[in-house]
N, C-alpha and C positions, 0 to 999 in steps of 0.2 A: 423144564427141562432146557439146557443150557445151550445157546447158539454160538458158536465162534467161526471164526474165518481163519484158514491155515493156508497159507501160501507157501510153506516153509519148500524149498527146494525149487523153487518158479522162478523165472527170470522176468523182470521188467522193466523196460525201457520207457523213462520218461522225458518227452523231448520240453523246452524251455525249463527246466528243474532246477534252475539256479537260485530261484525266488519265488515269493509269490505263491499262487495256487499250485504250479509245477514242484515246488518244494515240499507243497504241504502234503502233495499226492504221494511224493517219492518217501517221504516220514511215515505216511499212515500204510503204504505198502509194506515197508520194511518191518514196522509193528506187527503186521500181519506174518513176516517169517521172511518175506520175498529177498531175493538179491535185486538190488536196485542199481541200475545205469541210468546216471544222471546226464542229460543232452544238455550242452548248451552252444551257442553261438560263438565263442570267444569274442566278443567286443564288450567294451567298458570293463566292468567289476565281474562279469560272468564267469571269467575263468577261475578267480579269487572265489564268489560264491560257489559252485560249485566243488571245488576242491576241500572248502570248509565243509560243505553239507556232508561230502563223503566221507572226510574226518570223522566227523561228528558220529555220522550211523556206524561207523568201522569201530569206533570205539565201544560199543554197544554189542557188536558181533563183527569180528576180525573178517576182514574178505567179503565181506555182504554189501559194498557199495563202491561205485567206482563213476570217476566223471568222465566223457566222452564228447571233444569238442566235434562239431558238425553244424554249417550252414545247412538248415532243412533247404532252404531255397536252391542250393544247390546239388542236383542230381548226383553228381559224382562224392560228393562228400558224404552223402548219406550211403549211398550204394556200398562205400568204402568202411562206414561205420557200421553198417548192418554184418558186412563180412567180418568184421572184427567180433564182433556178438557172436559168432558162430565159432570164428576160430577158438577166442578166450570160454565160452559158456556154453557150448554145443547147440546154442539156438535161443529162440525167445519165446516165451508164453505170453507175454502182455504188451501190448505196445499202447500208451497214453500219447495221442497227440495234444499236446497242450501250448506249444511257442507260437507266439503271436507279436503283433505288433499294430499299434496306431499311427495313423496320420490323418487327423481328423480335418476335414475342410468343406464347406459346400461344394456340391458337384461342379457348378459355375467356376468357381475358384480354385478346385482340384488340379495340381499337374498331372501331366503324363506321369511324372515319375512317382509321384504320392499314391497315385491309382496302383501303378505296378507293382510297388514295393510290398503293399498291403497283400494283395492277389499273390505275389512270388512267396511270401513265408505263409501267408495263414490259409490259402488255400493248396496252391500248386506244393507247399512244404509237407502238405499231409498227403498228398499222391503220393510225392516222393518214398515218406515213410513208408505209406501202405504199399507200394510196389515193391521197395526192395526189403521192406519187412516181412510180407509174406513169404518172401524166399529163405526166411531164415524160421520163421514161426511154425513151432510145432503144432499138430493138428491137436484141436480140442482149446487151442487158445483164444484169446480175446482182443478187440482193438475198442478202445474209448477216443473219442476224438473231443475235443472241447468247440463247442458250436455258440451260441450267445443270445440272449434276450433280442441284442438287436437286431438278429435276424428274423426275429418275428415282428418287432415292432416298427423298425426302421429308425434309426434316431438320428436326429438332425446331425447333418455333418459327418454321416458316416456311409455312405454310398459304398467305398470299397470295402470297408471292414463288416457292412451287413450283407453286401454279397457275397464277398469270401465265406460268411459264416454261415449262410444259408445252404452255399455250395456242398460246404463239409457235412451238413447236415443230410442234405442230397446224397453225398458221396456213401455214408454209412449206410444208407438204408439200399443202395446198388451191393455193396459191400457184403450185406447180409445175406443177399440171396445168393452172390457168386462164391463165398467163402463157407456156405452151409454145408456142402457135399464132406468138406475137412473138419467140420464141427467146431469152426472158426465163427464167434459172435462178433458183432460190430453195432455199436451203437454209441451214440451221440450224450452229450451233456450242455445243455444251454443256460447257462448261468444269470442269474440277474448282476446288480450293481454288486461286487463282493468287497470286502473291507480291507484292499491290497495298498501300497504303495501308490500305485495308479489311481486308487479311487480320491486319494488323498489332494489332487490335482482337480478335482471337480468343487467348482466356486459354490460357495454357500447356499447361494439361493435355487442353483439348480438341484443341490443335494437337497434342501426343504421340498421343492418339488416334488423330486423322486420319492421321497420317504411318504410324501400325501397320496403317493398312489401304490404305494406300498401296503398290502392288508397287514402282514405283522410288523409295520412301523418301524423297519429297521434295516439295514444293508446287511447281506450274508457274509459268514465269515469262511477263509478257505479250506476250513476243515469240514464244512458242510460238503463243500463240494468233493473233497477229497473223499468223503464216505459214501457219497453215491458211485464215485468211481470205484471204489473199492469193491463195492456191492456187484457192480456190473460186471467184474471182472471173477466174481467168486461163483461157488457152486449154487447159491442164493438166486444168483439170476441164470439160471441154466436155460430158461426157454424163453428171456428176454433178448432180441436180435432186430437191427433195425428199428431201433426207439430213439426219439430225443427225448430225454427224460430233462425238463424244465425244474432249476433250482433256482427260483426268485423270489419268494416269499408270497408268491400269490400273485405278483403283477400281472395285470394282462392287457395293461393299455386304457 
């Protein structure tokens, strides 16, 4: 018996969707038939990248993708983005909280600004998107938020990032309880080290040490994270809520 995931007629918003894992999640949801809304913070090349991806997807299916600028750390910007989703699309079915930044430094040397910037985007940004997203989300929807293996293992120099991602994973467990009456499920994905542009900055010695600790002996691919996000938003995961799914090749420290 063939099993397929059909998200036709559904609206999915992916934050930080201009590149990397977020862009691959957008492509994957779009391939399953969803209309995808590509959030970006409008810094650097993110607007150009998000517009280019939306154009690419609209060639496949006209009117099926759009880019939306909003810094998730800005509550007013997120509220406005969600209201635009309601006005243009009638509501939201799936929210994927992917936007994140890094400001790595040992805790002793970490500046207050480096601590706060990561918490503002990686944790408070998820709160903003969930709070205002739930106001426009239809019953029976799903929320998926990106945690991290760093929240579990506590990587050196990532006190801010690890704390934020651990908070995200805890937040999804709370939301699973609070949203259950509406049939909305909330889960987290905790990726290991994924083969994105960010991973290319890892020094060779550190990369070799990581690979020695990963049973599958390779980095993950963005598609492998995107596939889990798709599963968690599909009817195949109808009884999965409040969980953190680790996508890390078996790496447990």
